[in-house]
N, C-alpha and C positions, 0 to 999 in steps of 0.2 A: 015813266020813271026809268025804264030800262034804256030808253033812248038817251036820256041825260047822262047815265053812267057810261054808255058807250062813247058819247061825245067827250066826256071828261077824260077817259082813257086815251082817246085819239089825240086830244090836245096835250096830254101828259107825255105820250110817246113822241109827239112832234117836238115839243119843247126840249125834252131830254136829248133827242137826236140832234137838234140844232146846237145845243150846248156842247155835246160830244164832238161834233164836226168842228165847231169853233176852237175847242181846246186842242184837237188834233192838228189843225192848221197852225195854231199858235206854237205848238211844240216843233213842228217842222220849220217854221220861220226862225225860231230861236236857235235851232241847230244850225241852220244855214248862216245865221248871223255870227254864231260862234266860230264857224269855219272861216268865214270871211275876215273876221277880226284877227284870228290866229294867222291867216295868210298874209295880210297886209300890215299888221302891227304885231310882229313877234315879240315875245318877252326877251329882254336882254338879261343874260346871266348876271346875277349880282353876287357879291361877296357876302358872307355872313357878317353880322354887325360887329362881332369881336375881331374878325380879321380886318375889316375896313377901318376900325378905330385903332388898330394896333395894340390891343389889350394883351398884356402878358398873362399867360395862363397860370403861371406860378403865383402871381399876385392875386388873381381871382381865387385860387385854391386857398391861399393864406387868409384872405378876407372871409371866405365861407367857414373855414376852420375857426377863426376868431369869433364869428357870430354864433356858431354852434357851441363853442366853449362858454360864451357869455350866457346863452340860453340855459345850458346845463348847470351852470354854477348858481343860478338863481333859485333852483329847486331845493 
């Protein structure tokens, strides 16, 4: 009986060790991949959606105020 328990612990430690090593290697590979992607495919700076579309901030503020007034008048 004791031999079976020792064998089971041995296999448990072996299995957990293999999983740990696999996950550690996977993290290293993903970090390397992230560095390579950032080096060869850098992100282009983009404008915010409001600036790109040419939205007037005064009109946006007026629309928000109108919606708030409409919500408050219903109460």
